[in-house]
ROZA-964313 format. One line per 8 residues: number of its first residue (from 1); for each residue x, y, z of C-alpha. Coordinates in steps of 0.25 Angstrom, whole numbers, m for minus. Example, Ala and Ser with C-alpha at 12.3 -4.5 7.8 and 13.67 -1.06 7.14 Angstrom:
<recs>
1) 49/m18/31 ~ 55/m4/29
</recs>
This chain:
<recs>
1) m246/45/54 ~ m236/34/50 ~ m233/43/37 ~ m230/55/46 ~ m221/47/55 ~ m213/41/43 ~ m212/56/38 ~ m206/61/51
9) m196/49/52 ~ m192/51/38 ~ m189/66/41 ~ m181/62/53 ~ m173/52/45 ~ m170/63/35 ~ m165/73/45 ~ m155/63/50
17) m149/62/36 ~ m146/77/35 ~ m136/78/46 ~ m125/80/36 ~ m128/86/23 ~ m114/81/17 ~ m117/66/20 ~ m120/57/8
25) m125/46/17 ~ m135/56/24 ~ m140/61/10 ~ m142/47/5 ~ m150/44/18 ~ m158/57/16 ~ m162/54/2 ~ m165/39/5
33) m175/44/15 ~ m181/55/7 ~ m181/49/m7 ~ m180/56/m20 ~ m195/59/m21 ~ m194/68/m9 ~ m185/79/m14 ~ m177/88/m4
41) m175/102/m8 ~ m164/111/m2 ~ m167/125/1 ~ m176/129/m11 ~ m187/122/m20 ~ m189/123/m35 ~ m199/134/m36 ~ m189/144/m29
49) m177/139/m38 ~ m183/137/m52 ~ m182/151/m58 ~ m168/155/m52 ~ m162/141/m56 ~ m168/142/m70 ~ m162/156/m72 ~ m148/152/m67
57) m147/139/m73 ~ m152/144/m87 ~ m142/156/m87 ~ m128/157/m89 ~ m126/167/m78 ~ m135/172/m66 ~ m144/184/m69 ~ m135/194/m61
65) m144/205/m67 ~ m157/205/m75 ~ m156/206/m90 ~ m163/220/m90 ~ m151/225/m81 ~ m140/218/m88 ~ m145/220/m102 ~ m142/206/m106
73) m149/192/m106 ~ m145/181/m97 ~ m140/169/m106 ~ m148/156/m103 ~ m145/142/m107 ~ m154/131/m110 ~ m158/123/m97 ~ m154/109/m103
81) m140/115/m106 ~ m137/118/m92 ~ m129/107/m85 ~ m133/107/m70 ~ m127/100/m58 ~ m135/98/m45 ~ m126/94/m34 ~ m132/88/m21
89) m145/86/m29 ~ m152/78/m18 ~ m166/75/m21 ~ m170/89/m24 ~ m179/91/m36 ~ m171/103/m41 ~ m164/96/m52 ~ m178/90/m57
97) m184/104/m58 ~ m172/109/m66 ~ m173/98/m75 ~ m188/100/m78 ~ m184/115/m80 ~ m175/111/m92 ~ m162/109/m85 ~ m159/95/m90
105) m144/94/m88 ~ m144/92/m73 ~ m134/83/m65 ~ m138/80/m50 ~ m127/75/m40 ~ m128/70/m26 ~ m119/62/m17 ~ m132/54/m13
113) m133/42/m21 ~ m147/40/m15 ~ m153/53/m20 ~ m146/52/m34 ~ m152/39/m36 ~ m166/43/m32 ~ m165/56/m40 ~ m160/49/m53
121) m172/39/m52 ~ m182/50/m50 ~ m177/58/m62 ~ m172/48/m72 ~ m185/48/m80 ~ m190/62/m79 ~ m176/69/m80 ~ m167/59/m87
129) m156/70/m91 ~ m154/73/m76 ~ m141/67/m70 ~ m139/62/m56 ~ m125/59/m50 ~ m121/54/m37 ~ m109/63/m34 ~ m103/71/m22
137) m105/86/m25 ~ m91/89/m19 ~ m84/80/m29 ~ m92/79/m42 ~ m88/71/m54 ~ m90/81/m65 ~ m80/88/m74 ~ m76/102/m73
145) m87/112/m78 ~ m98/102/m80 ~ m110/110/m76 ~ m117/123/m79 ~ m124/124/m66 ~ m123/118/m52 ~ m135/119/m44 ~ m133/117/m29
153) m146/116/m20 ~ m140/115/m6 ~ m129/106/m9 ~ m118/116/m5 ~ m125/119/8 ~ m126/104/11 ~ m111/102/9 ~ m108/114/18
161) m110/107/32 ~ m104/117/42 ~ m97/105/50 ~ m90/101/37 ~ m86/114/32 ~ m85/119/18 ~ m77/107/12 ~ m88/100/5
169) m94/113/0 ~ m81/118/m5 ~ m78/105/m13 ~ m92/105/m19 ~ m91/120/m23 ~ m77/117/m30 ~ m84/106/m38 ~ m95/116/m42
177) m85/125/m47 ~ m78/114/m55 ~ m89/108/m62 ~ m97/121/m65 ~ m95/127/m79 ~ m90/141/m81 ~ m103/149/m82 ~ m110/139/m74
185) m118/141/m61 ~ m117/135/m47 ~ m131/137/m41 ~ m131/135/m26 ~ m143/135/m17 ~ m139/137/m3 ~ m143/143/11 ~ m130/151/10
193) m125/149/24 ~ m112/156/27 ~ m103/144/27 ~ m109/140/13 ~ m107/154/7 ~ m93/155/13 ~ m89/144/4 ~ m98/147/m8
201) m95/161/m10 ~ m79/160/m10 ~ m80/148/m19 ~ m86/155/m30 ~ m78/168/m30 ~ m69/167/m42 ~ m75/163/m56 ~ m90/164/m51
209) m101/173/m51 ~ m110/172/m39 ~ m125/176/m37 ~ m135/174/m26 ~ m150/172/m25 ~ m160/169/m14 ~ m170/158/m17 ~ m184/162/m15
217) m191/156/m3 ~ m202/146/m5 ~ m215/155/m4 ~ m222/145/6 ~ m209/141/13 ~ m204/146/27 ~ m189/145/24 ~ m179/150/34
225) m167/149/25 ~ m165/156/11 ~ m159/148/0 ~ m149/156/m9 ~ m144/153/m23 ~ m129/155/m26 ~ m125/155/m40 ~ m111/154/m44
233) m108/156/m59 ~ m94/151/m64 ~ m87/162/m71 ~ m73/163/m78 ~ m70/176/m72 ~ m61/177/m60 ~ m68/190/m56 ~ m74/189/m42
241) m88/194/m43 ~ m98/199/m32 ~ m109/189/m28 ~ m122/194/m34 ~ m134/193/m25 ~ m148/193/m30 ~ m154/191/m17 ~ m164/201/m11
249) m160/201/4 ~ m174/204/8 ~ m178/191/3 ~ m169/183/13 ~ m173/191/25 ~ m181/180/30 ~ m168/171/31 ~ m162/180/42
257) m147/177/45 ~ m146/167/33 ~ m148/179/24 ~ m139/189/32 ~ m128/179/32 ~ m129/176/17 ~ m128/191/13 ~ m116/193/23
265) m109/181/16 ~ m112/188/2 ~ m107/201/7 ~ m94/195/12 ~ m92/187/m1 ~ m94/199/m10 ~ m84/207/m1 ~ m74/197/m3
273) m77/197/m18 ~ m75/212/m19 ~ m61/210/m12 ~ m58/200/m24 ~ m63/210/m34 ~ m55/222/m28 ~ m42/213/m28 ~ m41/211/m13
281) m31/201/m10 ~ m40/190/m4 ~ m40/175/m3 ~ m44/167/m15 ~ m47/152/m15 ~ m39/142/m23 ~ m52/140/m32 ~ m52/155/m35
289) m37/155/m39 ~ m40/143/m48 ~ m51/151/m55 ~ m40/161/m58 ~ m44/172/m48 ~ m29/176/m48 ~ m24/171/m61 ~ m19/158/m65
297) m13/151/m54 ~ m6/141/m63 ~ 3/152/m67 ~ 13/160/m59 ~ 9/175/m59 ~ 21/183/m52 ~ 16/192/m41 ~ 2/185/m40
305) m2/184/m25 ~ m15/177/m22 ~ m21/174/m8 ~ m30/162/m7 ~ m36/152/2 ~ m30/138/0 ~ m37/125/4 ~ m51/122/7
313) m60/112/14 ~ m59/98/8 ~ m46/101/0 ~ m36/104/11 ~ m35/103/26 ~ m33/118/28 ~ m36/131/21 ~ m25/141/19
321) m22/156/16 ~ m13/157/5 ~ m6/167/m4 ~ m1/163/m18 ~ 11/172/m23 ~ 18/171/m36 ~ 32/177/m35 ~ 37/188/m44
329) 46/183/m55 ~ 58/191/m50 ~ 57/183/m37 ~ 62/171/m44 ~ 69/162/m47 ~ 60/153/m39 ~ 63/139/m32 ~ 48/135/m32
337) 36/137/m42 ~ 27/136/m30 ~ 29/136/m15 ~ 21/137/m2 ~ 24/146/10 ~ 17/143/23 ~ 15/154/33 ~ 12/150/47
345) 0/157/54 ~ 8/164/64 ~ 15/172/52 ~ 4/173/42 ~ 1/187/47 ~ 15/192/45 ~ 18/203/34 ~ 27/193/27
353) 16/183/25 ~ 3/192/25 ~ 7/203/16 ~ 9/202/1 ~ 23/209/2 ~ 27/199/12 ~ 22/187/4 ~ 30/191/m8
361) 43/191/0 ~ 39/177/4 ~ 37/173/m10 ~ 51/179/m14 ~ 58/171/m3 ~ 50/158/m7 ~ 56/157/m21 ~ 43/152/m26
369) 36/156/m38 ~ 23/155/m32 ~ 21/155/m17 ~ 9/150/m9 ~ 9/156/4 ~ 0/149/15 ~ m4/158/27 ~ m7/148/38
377) m18/152/48 ~ m24/145/60 ~ m33/137/51 ~ m20/129/47 ~ m15/128/62 ~ m20/113/63 ~ m10/108/53 ~ 5/107/53
385) 14/113/42 ~ 15/99/36 ~ m1/97/36 ~ m2/111/30 ~ 8/108/19 ~ 1/95/15 ~ m12/102/15 ~ m7/113/6
393) 1/105/m4 ~ m10/101/m13 ~ m16/115/m12 ~ m4/123/m16 ~ m1/114/m28 ~ m14/120/m34 ~ m7/134/m32 ~ 6/130/m39
401) 9/136/m53 ~ 5/128/m65 ~ 20/126/m69 ~ 24/121/m55 ~ 29/107/m56 ~ 18/98/m51 ~ 29/89/m45 ~ 36/100/m38
409) 34/101/m23 ~ 28/115/m18 ~ 37/119/m7 ~ 31/123/6 ~ 38/135/14 ~ 34/141/27 ~ 37/153/36 ~ 40/149/50
417) 29/154/61 ~ 40/164/66 ~ 39/158/80 ~ 51/152/87 ~ 44/148/100 ~ 30/149/104 ~ 23/146/118 ~ 8/147/120
425) 7/154/134 ~ m8/154/135 ~ m21/150/128 ~ m35/155/131 ~ m48/155/124 ~ m58/166/125 ~ m73/166/121 ~ m71/179/114
433) m57/178/108 ~ m55/163/106 ~ m42/156/108 ~ m31/165/113 ~ m16/161/114 ~ m4/168/121 ~ 9/163/116 ~ 24/167/117
441) 32/166/105 ~ 47/168/100 ~ 47/172/86 ~ 58/168/76 ~ 60/182/72 ~ 56/196/78 ~ 56/210/73 ~ 70/216/71
449) 65/228/79 ~ 62/219/91 ~ 74/210/90 ~ 83/223/90 ~ 77/228/103 ~ 76/214/110 ~ 90/208/108 ~ 87/194/111
457) 81/182/104 ~ 68/175/107 ~ 59/187/109 ~ 46/181/115 ~ 32/187/112 ~ 19/184/118 ~ 7/183/108 ~ m8/184/110
465) m16/176/99 ~ m31/175/97 ~ m32/163/88 ~ m45/168/81 ~ m36/178/74 ~ m28/169/65 ~ m13/171/65 ~ m13/184/72
473) m6/187/85 ~ m15/196/93 ~ m4/202/102 ~ 11/200/104 ~ 20/204/115 ~ 35/204/118 ~ 39/196/130 ~ 51/201/138
481) 58/195/150 ~ 52/200/163 ~ 62/206/173 ~ 72/217/173 ~ 85/209/172 ~ 82/197/163 ~ 80/200/149 ~ 78/190/137
489) 93/191/134 ~ 95/185/148 ~ 85/174/144 ~ 94/171/132 ~ 106/171/140 ~ 100/161/150 ~ 96/152/138 ~ 110/152/133
497) 116/149/147 ~ 106/138/150 ~ 109/131/137 ~ 124/132/140 ~ 122/126/154 ~ 115/115/147 ~ 127/112/138 ~ 137/113/150
505) 129/102/157 ~ 129/93/146 ~ 115/94/142 ~ 114/93/127 ~ 99/94/126 ~ 95/104/115 ~ 90/117/121 ~ 77/115/113
513) 63/119/112 ~ 59/113/125 ~ 70/120/133 ~ 67/133/126 ~ 52/132/129 ~ 55/129/143 ~ 64/141/144 ~ 54/150/137
521) 43/146/147 ~ 52/150/158 ~ 56/163/152 ~ 41/166/147 ~ 37/166/162 ~ 46/179/164 ~ 42/185/151 ~ 33/198/150
529) 26/205/139 ~ 33/218/136 ~ 22/229/134 ~ 33/239/129 ~ 33/232/116 ~ 22/229/105 ~ 25/217/97 ~ 13/219/88
537) 16/228/77 ~ 1/233/76 ~ 1/237/90 ~ 13/246/87 ~ 5/251/75 ~ m6/255/84 ~ 2/264/92 ~ 9/269/80
545) m4/275/76 ~ m4/284/89 ~ 4/294/81 ~ m9/298/75 ~ m13/304/88 ~ 1/306/95 ~ 0/321/96 ~ m13/319/103
553) m7/309/112 ~ 5/318/115 ~ m4/329/119 ~ m12/321/128 ~ 1/315/134 ~ 6/330/136 ~ m5/334/145 ~ m5/321/153
561) m18/316/147 ~ m22/301/143 ~ m27/295/130 ~ m38/285/130 ~ m34/272/122 ~ m44/261/120 ~ m38/247/114 ~ m49/237/109
569) m43/224/110 ~ m33/220/121 ~ m26/208/115 ~ m14/205/124 ~ m14/220/129 ~ m1/223/122 ~ m5/236/115 ~ m12/242/127
577) m1/239/136 ~ 9/245/127 ~ 1/257/125 ~ m1/258/140 ~ 15/258/142 ~ 19/267/130 ~ 8/277/130 ~ 4/281/145
585) m6/292/140 ~ m15/281/136 ~ m27/276/144 ~ m29/263/138 ~ m42/255/138 ~ m42/241/132 ~ m55/234/128 ~ m55/219/126
593) m67/210/124 ~ m60/197/129 ~ m57/196/144 ~ m48/183/140 ~ m39/192/132 ~ m37/202/143 ~ m33/190/152 ~ m23/185/142
601) m17/199/141 ~ m16/201/156 ~ m10/187/158 ~ m1/185/146 ~ 3/199/141 ~ 4/207/154 ~ m7/216/151 ~ m12/225/163
609) m21/236/165 ~ m20/249/173 ~ m27/262/174 ~ m22/266/161 ~ m25/253/154 ~ m38/246/156 ~ m46/234/149 ~ m60/233/146
617) m66/220/143 ~ m77/223/133 ~ m81/225/119 ~ m72/235/112 ~ m83/241/103 ~ m92/242/114 ~ m82/249/122 ~ m79/260/112
625) m93/262/109 ~ m96/265/123 ~ m85/276/123 ~ m91/282/110 ~ m105/281/116 ~ m100/288/129 ~ m93/299/121 ~ m106/301/113
633) m114/302/126 ~ m104/311/133 ~ m104/320/121 ~ m119/320/121 ~ m120/324/135 ~ m110/335/133 ~ m117/341/121 ~ m130/342/130
641) m123/352/138 ~ m119/345/151 ~ m108/352/158 ~ m97/343/162 ~ m87/346/173 ~ m74/340/169 ~ m65/346/179 ~ m64/333/186
649) m68/324/175 ~ m82/323/179 ~ m94/326/171 ~ m108/331/175 ~ m115/318/171 ~ m108/310/182 ~ m99/302/172 ~ m84/304/173
657) m75/307/161 ~ m60/308/163 ~ m53/320/158 ~ m39/320/153 ~ m28/331/155 ~ m31/336/142 ~ m46/338/144 ~ m50/326/136
665) m61/316/140 ~ m56/301/141 ~ m69/295/135 ~ m64/297/120 ~ m54/286/115 ~ m41/292/111 ~ m35/279/105 ~ m44/267/101
673) m37/254/97 ~ m44/242/91 ~ m35/230/92 ~ m45/218/92 ~ m45/205/83 ~ m57/200/76 ~ m64/187/79 ~ m71/187/66
681) m61/186/55 ~ m72/184/44 ~ m73/200/45 ~ m59/200/38 ~ m53/207/51 ~ m43/201/60 ~ m42/214/68 ~ m51/221/73
689) m65/214/74 ~ m74/220/63 ~ m83/227/73 ~ m71/237/76 ~ m71/242/62 ~ m86/243/60 ~ m90/258/57 ~ m99/258/69
697) m87/255/78 ~ m78/265/71 ~ m88/276/73 ~ m89/272/88 ~ m73/274/88 ~ m74/287/81 ~ m83/293/92 ~ m75/286/104
705) m62/292/99 ~ m57/306/104 ~ m54/317/94 ~ m40/312/93 ~ m43/297/95 ~ m36/286/87 ~ m43/273/83 ~ m34/261/80
713) m38/248/73 ~ m29/236/72 ~ m34/231/58 ~ m30/217/53 ~ m37/211/40 ~ m32/204/28 ~ m44/210/20 ~ m41/223/12
721) m56/224/11 ~ m59/223/26 ~ m48/233/29 ~ m54/243/18 ~ m67/242/25 ~ m61/245/39 ~ m54/257/33 ~ m66/262/26
729) m74/261/39 ~ m63/269/47 ~ m63/279/36 ~ m78/281/37 ~ m76/284/52 ~ m63/290/54 ~ m56/302/46 ~ m42/298/49
737) m37/283/47 ~ m23/278/47 ~ m17/264/45 ~ m4/257/50 ~ m2/244/41 ~ 9/236/48 ~ 19/230/38 ~ 20/216/43
745) 6/214/49 ~ m9/213/45 ~ m12/223/56 ~ m16/237/51 ~ m18/248/61 ~ m29/258/58 ~ m29/272/65 ~ m42/281/64
753) m44/295/70 ~ m55/305/71 ~ m46/317/72 ~ m36/322/61 ~ m23/315/64 ~ m9/319/61 ~ m5/319/46 ~ 5/308/41
761) 16/318/40 ~ 15/321/55 ~ 17/306/59 ~ 32/308/62 ~ 29/319/73 ~ 17/310/78 ~ 26/298/79 ~ 36/306/87
769) 25/310/97 ~ 20/295/98 ~ 35/291/101 ~ 35/301/112 ~ 22/296/118 ~ 27/281/118 ~ 33/277/132 ~ 40/264/130
777) 51/257/139 ~ 58/254/126 ~ 56/266/117 ~ 62/259/105 ~ 50/250/105 ~ 41/261/100 ~ 48/261/86 ~ 38/251/81
785) 27/261/84 ~ 34/272/78 ~ 37/264/65 ~ 23/261/64 ~ 19/275/63 ~ 26/276/50 ~ 16/266/44 ~ 3/274/48
793) m4/279/35 ~ m17/287/34 ~ m28/280/27 ~ m33/289/16
</recs>
């Protein structure tokens, strides 16, 4: 009985020590209590590991295919010649078993002095050649390329404490890459949780071959978790290879969600690797570049452009999106060998900084032979520009060309955020959308087109921002002075008069920011949103696409009919309000999931409903699906031979269907616009949410559209692969697809139709028809829409 109580007490003490796997003190206490005679095995035991470890430690490369299939033998080396490191060895017997199998050149390291002393004492006689070192696995005192194999049994998993983030794991894997020889293998036994794979897979992209195995479960065991083996072989090649998986998925079915998440992570990583192989312009790591993935960084390579992620946990305060640009020689002479250009979050999406063509223009003006452009985002918002510059300085020095004078300062340049004044009007938090901001801004510069039409300075805009979408303004409206007589010009005159009176009264106080802010607050109370103007270029682009059905719209208008338009995604309500004003033939229904967004649109952007403009608070996909299902059911009823009396809009089954002047039923959708952002940026889509471009939903859209119906998607993604996948799905469902790529924006507007549309040589005539349909208080403001029609191209 006393022995049992002692055992229970020992187990309780052990459990207390395992609160933090990264704590040296906890592990010292753990091994003191447990002792070296009572070994502790992570994940898998020797019988399940023996054969697979013997194979991979003895061979120079993993057996990616059998000898019979490959027509060659896999080369082997003598076990005693393989120099093996076991980091985080603990008191596991794994090293002892390997030694007894013939692998004599084994070095074991652990940061617990207690366990290293115990294991040395235990093995010094029976295994005299085995080495034991007290050492932190995140900072090992070995020279580069010291080992043929590094065998990790749960060490990486222990370092990847979710609360601490990936810092320790990142430092450890950098050490692994440093001390492993070319041709050597990092063998990692892991539970392969998502946060571990998110670090492990990208870390071994360039210069490594990865293969995956599942460790067989212990026959008598009742294990709930599957142990995986990841083998990374160091290679001189800079080619990015697909990860080879030798796992029978049926063997891990018992692991449920663990296995599903593992295979999802594998699929995502292989997709990224495919993008690298196909030459897509995606973000590299600094380690990738040092391995030569884009040539020798020490040398200038005119015309080279590389996107990378700069900074990592443990090495810098922030992580940065960066672009390295080596100027063309004709851009010289150069003032700097290397320079840094900071782009604030509010401007990172602009064409000048987000497009390759625009970035080369910045390089020319910088007079730097190599320019490192840093695109700041919300993850950097907690630091001042001084903080960011200090954080970046040691990082960008690693990117300077080799012939750059080490003593020379690397100059930092920056683009202004483009905002002269900003006032936050409203803040809200929604359970669905997250933090929402409404602000009023005056830009330092506005479009020439707008400045010519509004002949006064300090044009004010009201913006709607969803903070979950980094750096993107969801909606933007022009603010005008309310009232028939006092214009913005009058305001400017009053400012001048006010300043003159102050000077005449002897008040020499500078008319500074506080006075301006006070005046702006007074003037803002009399400002209103102008629904005759669309500030967002992609909103104009959406309407430009109406030329594809303009003859149909004119025909409906000529007989006094109406066109059913559905807009999924309200935002600030600017697009529906503009459509309501300029195209009276539209019967508009807006579908918005979040009631908080509707309240913001009403209270701060003058959005209003009437009998021709209605809002439904519901799920957009569900809403469209119900229309498609209703149409299918109605068609089925008609096909069964029911005789409907439509003389007054009534049908014999008691339901009511409105009939237009041209004889069409109103159930089918004539125009369907998807304008929603994505809350899950991991999909690679900023707009729309990925569910809206799934093939099942696209088929639902197809069946809900009228014969001449137009489907419009606002598409925002930086990934060419993601865009290609969207286009492929659209082409599977729709026979006619057009695109409008906005020149200075990430947005691309996609148009899809069931019916054969007009040909491109008919665009001019269709454009005239659209211009006749638009009813604007200021007709000249339709020019942006008309200009956009020239950018529409058919996707072949």
